[in-house]
DRENSEDREN-357853 format. One line per 2 residues: their letters; for each residue x, y, z of C-alpha. Coordinates in Angstrom, 1 decimal, m for minus. Layout:
<pts>
a) X:Y:Z ~ ...
</pts>
This chain:
<pts>
md) m156.3:m41.6:m213.5 ~ m153.0:m42.6:m211.9
wk) m150.7:m43.9:m214.6 ~ m147.6:m44.5:m212.5
lr) m145.2:m44.4:m215.4 ~ m142.2:m46.6:m215.0
mk) m139.3:m46.4:m217.3 ~ m137.0:m49.4:m217.8
de) m134.1:m47.1:m218.6 ~ m133.4:m43.8:m220.3
lt) m135.2:m43.3:m223.7 ~ m132.7:m45.1:m225.8
ps) m133.9:m46.6:m229.1 ~ m134.8:m49.7:m227.0
ae) m136.4:m48.0:m224.1 ~ m139.4:m49.5:m222.4
lv) m142.5:m47.8:m220.8 ~ m144.6:m49.8:m218.4
lp) m148.2:m48.8:m217.8 ~ m151.0:m50.3:m215.7
lq) m154.4:m50.5:m217.5 ~ m157.2:m50.9:m215.0
nv) m160.1:m51.1:m217.6 ~ m161.1:m50.7:m221.2
ed) m161.1:m46.9:m220.9 ~ m157.4:m46.9:m219.9
te) m156.6:m49.1:m222.9 ~ m158.5:m46.8:m225.2
ql) m156.8:m43.8:m223.6 ~ m153.4:m45.4:m224.3
ga) m154.4:m45.9:m227.9 ~ m155.5:m42.2:m228.0
al) m152.1:m41.1:m226.7 ~ m150.4:m43.3:m229.3
at) m152.5:m41.7:m232.1 ~ m151.2:m38.2:m231.2
al) m147.7:m39.3:m232.0 ~ m148.2:m41.5:m235.1
sd) m145.8:m40.8:m237.9 ~ m145.9:m42.0:m241.5
gl) m144.7:m45.6:m241.9 ~ m144.8:m46.4:m238.2
vv) m145.0:m50.2:m237.6 ~ m146.5:m51.3:m234.2
fl) m146.5:m54.9:m233.1 ~ m149.3:m55.8:m230.7
lg) m148.7:m58.9:m228.5 ~ m151.0:m60.5:m225.9
dl) m153.4:m63.3:m225.3 ~ m156.8:m63.4:m226.9
ga) m159.0:m60.8:m225.3 ~ m156.0:m58.8:m223.9
gk) m157.1:m55.6:m225.4 ~ m155.1:m55.3:m228.6
tc) m158.0:m54.3:m230.8 ~ m159.3:m52.0:m228.0
lv) m156.0:m50.1:m228.2 ~ m156.3:m49.7:m232.0
rg) m159.9:m48.5:m231.5 ~ m158.7:m45.9:m229.1
al) m156.1:m44.6:m231.6 ~ m158.7:m44.5:m234.4
re) m161.3:m42.7:m232.2 ~ m158.6:m40.1:m231.3
lg) m158.0:m39.5:m235.0 ~ m161.7:m38.9:m235.6
ys) m162.9:m42.3:m236.9 ~ m166.5:m42.9:m235.8
ga) m167.3:m46.2:m237.5 ~ m167.1:m49.8:m236.1
vk) m163.6:m51.0:m235.3 ~ m163.5:m54.8:m235.3
sp) m160.7:m57.3:m235.0 ~ m159.6:m58.3:m238.5
ty) m159.3:m61.9:m237.3 ~ m161.1:m63.4:m240.3
tl) m160.2:m60.8:m243.0 ~ m156.5:m60.5:m241.9
le) m156.6:m56.7:m242.2 ~ m158.8:m53.7:m242.0
ey) m157.9:m50.4:m243.7 ~ m158.9:m47.0:m242.3
sv) m158.5:m43.6:m244.0 ~ m158.8:m41.0:m241.2
ag) m157.2:m37.6:m240.5 ~ m155.1:m37.7:m243.6
re) m153.6:m41.0:m242.7 ~ m153.9:m44.6:m243.8
ii) m154.1:m46.9:m240.9 ~ m153.8:m50.6:m241.5
hf) m154.8:m53.0:m238.8 ~ m153.6:m56.6:m239.2
dl) m154.6:m59.6:m237.2 ~ m152.5:m62.7:m238.1
yr) m154.0:m65.0:m235.5 ~ m155.6:m67.3:m238.1
ls) m152.7:m67.4:m240.4 ~ m151.6:m71.0:m241.2
dp) m148.4:m70.2:m242.9 ~ m146.5:m66.8:m243.2
ee) m146.3:m67.4:m247.0 ~ m150.0:m66.6:m247.1
ld) m149.1:m63.0:m246.6 ~ m147.7:m62.9:m250.1
li) m151.3:m63.6:m251.4 ~ m152.5:m60.3:m249.9
gi) m149.5:m58.3:m251.1 ~ m148.3:m57.7:m247.6
rd) m145.2:m55.8:m248.7 ~ m147.4:m53.1:m250.4
yf) m148.9:m52.1:m247.1 ~ m145.5:m51.4:m245.5
ng) m144.8:m48.6:m247.9 ~ m143.3:m45.9:m245.6
kn) m146.6:m44.0:m245.5 ~ m149.2:m46.3:m243.9
cc) m149.2:m46.7:m240.1 ~ m149.5:m50.4:m239.5
fv) m150.7:m52.1:m236.3 ~ m150.0:m55.9:m236.4
ew) m151.6:m58.3:m233.9 ~ m149.9:m61.7:m233.6
pq) m146.8:m60.6:m235.6 ~ m144.9:m63.8:m234.7
rg) m147.2:m65.6:m237.1 ~ m145.9:m63.5:m240.0
qg) m142.2:m63.9:m239.1 ~ m139.9:m63.4:m242.1
yl) m142.6:m61.5:m244.1 ~ m142.9:m58.4:m241.9
pa) m140.6:m55.5:m241.5 ~ m139.0:m54.7:m238.2
ed) m141.3:m53.0:m235.8 ~ m140.8:m49.4:m234.5
vq) m142.7:m50.2:m231.4 ~ m143.8:m53.3:m229.6
iq) m146.8:m53.3:m227.2 ~ m147.2:m56.3:m225.0
is) m150.5:m56.4:m223.0 ~ m150.7:m59.0:m220.2
le) m153.0:m59.7:m217.3 ~ m152.0:m58.1:m214.1
gd) m154.3:m58.7:m211.2 ~ m157.8:m57.4:m212.1
gr) m156.4:m55.3:m214.9 ~ m153.7:m55.3:m217.6
la) m150.1:m54.2:m217.9 ~ m148.8:m52.6:m221.1
ri) m145.1:m52.9:m221.9 ~ m144.2:m50.5:m224.7
ts) m140.8:m51.0:m226.2 ~ m139.2:m48.8:m228.8
ns) m137.0:m50.4:m231.4 ~ m136.1:m47.4:m233.7
es) m135.7:m43.7:m233.5 ~ m139.4:m43.3:m234.6
gk) m140.4:m45.7:m231.8 ~ m138.3:m43.7:m229.3
ml) m140.1:m40.5:m230.3 ~ m143.4:m42.2:m229.9
lk) m142.6:m43.4:m226.4 ~ m141.6:m39.8:m225.4
si) m144.8:m38.5:m226.8 ~ m146.9:m41.1:m225.0
qt) m145.1:m40.4:m221.8 ~ m145.7:m36.7:m222.1
el) m149.4:m37.1:m223.1 ~ m150.2:m39.4:m220.3
cq) m148.3:m37.4:m217.7 ~ m150.4:m34.3:m218.6
es) m153.6:m36.3:m218.1 ~ m152.7:m37.7:m214.7
</pts>
């Protein structure tokens, strides 16, 4: 696979990595590369239209960690919890959220405890109730495929980007 990595700038805390995703396998492979660099407490915001591949990316990360069960979008349940490879992975989907205050009802702050790795789809709908993200992944349509823009917003995010870049360069 030809990833054609493009860096926006040097790996500063707000560095950006741009990756073309030709198919579902590429998206899952990006998730797998992400999984190899997860650290405790990491917060990943996932942005993109319906069907862009956000849940597919989370599935790739979970598969890489050894999870073999079904990985479904938590659109109706708001969140899915996974215990895998000694980690707690929380996958949120806030698409159906009517009001960010609803997050208090599920005890949202308890999930962002510095130990859980949290993936949040549609984070803009929880604005004011979510912590700052370490990494933001924007998946958009690009021709027949997708384009992933991965932006780091913390030192942990910067380290994650470095790891993803190294992992994907080894595979290409």
